[in-house]
N, C-alpha and C positions, 0 to 999 in steps of 0.2 A: 139529543142523542150525541151529536158530536163533542159537546163540552163534557158529557159524562164520560164518553171514553178518553177524551184528552186528559182529563184529570186522573183517571185511572193509570194511564201512561206516564203520568208525572210530567207533563209537558206543558210549557207555557203556551199562549197563543202565539208569541212571536217564534218559539222554537217549531211548533207544529206549522205555522204558515210557512215558515222556511223550507221544511221537509216537502210540503205540499207545492212548493214554488208559486205561492199566491201571496199577495199582500196580507198583513195583519188585519186591515179593515176589512178585505173580503172575508177571512176566517170569522170575524167578529159578526157579520151580517149572515153567514152559513149558520152559525151557533144561534143566532135569534131568528132563524128561519124567514129572514126578510130577502134571501137571494137564493137561487137554485146553483148548485155545484154543477161544473162540467162533468162530462163522463169520465175524463182522464182525472179529474180532482178526486171524484167518488171512488175510481179505482185504487188511486195512491191512499185515500183515507181507510178503505176496507184492509189494505195490507199494512199500513204504518200502524193503525189502531188495534188491528185484530178484532175487527167487527164481526159478531157472530150472525149467522144466516138469518136468524128470526128477526134481529133488531134492523138489519139491512132491508130485508123484506118489508118491514112496518115503515122504515123511512122512505123507501122508494114508493110504497102505497101512498103516503102522506103527499109526497112529492106531485104524484099523479092528480091527487085531487086538487092540489092549488094550480095545476096548469089548466084544468078544465074550465 
């Protein structure tokens, strides 16, 4: 989901990572779903990428499954 929205926003990984105040490597892990975002990073992503409620809900549900 993150990669889809980043591409729609026409941002490179480097540009989005800078806006999110995280490393490019961290963003790559988030896009590959091998790492979980912090709550503050998730909040910033929603605002910067204008993520809709349905996609955000699906993303959070999938995160919950990975935590269990």
